[in-house]
RONUBA-309998 format. One record per atom (N, C-alpha, C): x, y, z. Coordinates in steps of 0.001 Angstrom, whole numbers, padded with zeros to 6 digits, always signed. Layout:
N
XYZ...
This chain:
116
+099758+129014+080008+099194+128044+079220+098051+126869+080260+097345+126366+080079+096365+126417+081313+096234+124941+080655+096200+124136+081826+096280+122427+081218+094846+121955+082596+093939+121584+082118+093144+120139+083028+093939+119861+083705+093529+119318+085096+094115+118771+085756+093301+117815+086926+093281+116761+087442+091975+116239+087396+092459+116044+089864+091798+116109+090389+091759+115565+091973+090584+114389+092480+091227+113884+093178+090032+113011+093347+089960+112491+095070+089052+112976+095819+089344+112370+096828+087320+111513+097723+088193+110815+098758+086794+110087+099269+086158+111489+100218+085407+110978+100451+084020+112136+101867+084967+112230+103157+086136+111400+103833+086498+111406+104378+088234+111777+104331+088547+113342+104332+089599+113291+103658+091243+112968+104474+090771+111981+105358+092123+111708+106203+092920+110767+105410+094242+110774+106330+094896+109925+105575+094820+108516+105437+095378+107644+104513+094842+106145+104616+095203+105806+105624+096008+105449+106605+096447+105340+107952+095168+105133+109271+094448+106328+108530+093485+106408+109901+092525+106628+109403+091937+106561+108196+090785+106616+107500+089692+105654+107852+088358+106464+108477+086809+105746+108956+086115+105675+108292+084732+104771+107836+083902+104553+107081+082976+104740+107453+081772+105487+108025+080988+105223+108628+079214+103483+107644+079276+102950+108592+078308+102215+108016+076680+102532+107809+075907+101427+107843+074361+102225+107833+073803+102374+109027+074687+101718+110054+073942+101571+111387+074396+102053+111707+075619+103568+111522+076637+104260+111873+078217+104037+112595+078322+102180+112597+079178+101960+112963+080338+102750+112102+081883+102906+112425+083216+102645+111397+083334+101938+111819+084425+102136+110193+085211+100190+110079+086803+101385+109499+088009+100943+109913+089579+101579+109281+089313+100866+108025+089856+101592+107506+090189+101823+105572+091684+101494+105885+092210+100284+105371+093437+100222+105807+094728+100346+104219+093705+099730+103318+094092+099980+101792+093177+100865+100680+094093+101844+100233+093131+102648+099067+093991+102594+097928+093072+102439+096951+093175+102999+095589+092570+104115+095022+093026+105181+094862+092589+106077+094061+092259+106355+092558+090686+106135+092905+089804+106666+091167+090746+107179+089841+090957+106531+088912+091453+107035+087354+090363+107907+087174+090803+109406+086783+089446+109933+085942+089690+109984+084704+088320+109201+084402+088117+109017+082636+088387+110416+081561+089006+109962+081132+089481+110839+079812+088142+111259+079528+087378+110355+078570+086118+111770+078274+085103+112244+079290+085213+111730+080349+084823+112834+081355+085145+113901+082021+086964+114028+081531+087796+115172+082273+087280+115927+080706+088157+115036+079140+087092+116061+078135+085850+117239+078405+084766+116170+078243+083938+117184+078490+083017+117929+079502+084376+117994+080476+084504+119298+081800+083658+118682+083003+083118+117266+082773+082045+116600+084119+082955+115966+085637+082445+116557+086167+082824+116395+087633+082224+116182+088373+082055+116195+089363+080864+116126+090848+081455+114492+091460+079864+114571+092472+080374+112969+093201+079961+111868+092627+079816+110373+093140+079861+109515+092730+079621+109119+094387+078201+108423+094350+078055+107536+096061+078161+106546+095782+079106+105196+096622+078726+103886+096610+078147+103287+097988+077402+102165+096993+076828+101334+098515+077696+100290+098517+078340+099908+099699+079481+099169+099589+079670+097946+100517+079428+096286+100407+079772+095558+100655+080730+095375+101493+081072+094902+102524+082112+094887+103040+082557+093422+103428+083348+092418+102875+083152+091218+103487+083748+091185+104949+083494+089648+106000+084178+089599+106598+085596+089787+107225+086715+089451+105565+087821+089138+105789+088511+090635+105530+087154+091486+105442+088016+093072+105011+087892+093544+103640+087670+093075+102514+087368+092762+101462+085595+093418+100821+086528+094575+100104+084849+095089+098822+084000+093502+098372+083448+093055+098580+082336+092296+098308+081402+093133+097336+080648+094265+097021+079878+094682+096710+080058+096376+096224+080250+096509+095217+080103+098270+094829+078976+098595+093693+077872+099352+095164+076792+099581+093619+077659+101539+093993+077239+101563+092618+076530+103264+092256+075151+103791+092875+075257+104818+093783+073583+105265+093943+073058+106626+093512+074448+106989+093155+074046+108737+092205+075672+108949+092240+075476+109639+091011+076666+110022+090168+076466+110288+088633+076983+110635+087595+077438+110860+086624+077848+109416+086004+077009+109142+084790+077313+107895+084424+078869+107211+083898+079419+108896+083297+081287+108670+082801+081677+108310+084052+081552+108717+085519+082085+108774+086384+082101+107298+087119+080618+106776+087031+080671+105642+088187+081846+104924+087765+081882+104348+086884+082789+103055+086537+084044+102790+087497+084752+103966+086908+085846+105056+087313+085925+104384+089038+085100+105026+089915+084995+105382+091327+084900+103440+091839+083988+102692+091340+083439+101004+091364+085009+100740+090959+085591+100772+089835+087061+100195+090046+087584+100451+091083+087935+101355+091904+088810+101996+092536+088389+101378+094010+086949+101373+094031+086808+101065+095483+086793+099350+095963+086344+098922+095024+086579+097432+094536+087720+096697+094700+088865+097542+094803+090067+097385+095279+090516+097419+096468+089808+098538+097539+090128+099329+099032+090060+097843+099633+090505+097813+100850+090568+097319+102024+090098+097317+103094+089727+096804+104208+089040+097229+105140+089729+096646+106527+090229+097057+107816+089925+096007+108589+088766+095530+109008+089124+093906+109099+088029+093667+109456+086654+093634+110167+085801+094138+109993+084230+094244+110697+084294+093619+111777+084237+093859+113302+083743+092686+114413+082276+092903+114967+082321+092379+115721+081043+092349+116409+081089+091129+117056+080989+092022+119098+081180+090486+119992+082092+089779+118920+083221+090933+119110+084197+090016+118426+084860+088655+117823+084147+089140+117012+083880+088068+115939+083296+088854+114082+084275+088423+113319+083757+088570+111661+083005+089376+111020+082528+090109+110974+080790+089815+109916+081511+090483+108782+079746+090928+107966+080049+091046+106276+079085+093409+106957+079017+094028+106845+078843+095295+106583+078398+095446+105813+077353+096612+105393+076942+097545+103913+077178+099329+104594+078153+099747+103900+078450+101704+103766+078342+101951+102853+078310+103141+102965+078268+104373+102405+079714+104777+101783+080233+105063+100805+081228+105789+100465+080919+107017+099337+081754+108082+099504+081160+109389+098296+082894+109559+097705+082828+109509+095937+084022+109896+095463+083659+111315+095382+084687+112040+095349+084808+113595+094294+085455+113854+093337+084853+113741+092465+085730+114418+090987+085984+115374+090882+086917+116186+090732+087133+117342+090567+088057+117700+089007+087973+118943+088596+088904+119581+087542+089303+121029+088403+090250+120682+087604+090862+122312+087735+092108+122964+086986+091960+123719+086810+093119+124756+085946+094131+125335+086552+094864+124705+086057+095986+125761+086665+097336+125939+085347+097636+126975+085672+098879+127452+084691+100132+127296+084866+100734+126552+083676+102065+126255+084029+103243+127042+082965
């Protein structure tokens, strides 16, 4: 029997403990807490897969203050946004002072057929 299964990854496939994200200025920020997106049932049933690219605003406390889709299938974008809004980063520093930064995150949604 064949069953659809899903897998999703952010653009950096390293573990949560050492994942770094690059900001628009090329600096990297450490992701310290990550929530995986839930694959939308309607998108999964329709066979929709692909990347969602988000512009992410990281606050001085490391929380995601804003997440806006810049590309991706509309059936997948909200799931990516909902997950990334829960992410936490090591607070970004500039000259030893916490600052707000913008970053880009890519979430990959994949469908797999597996025989069970």
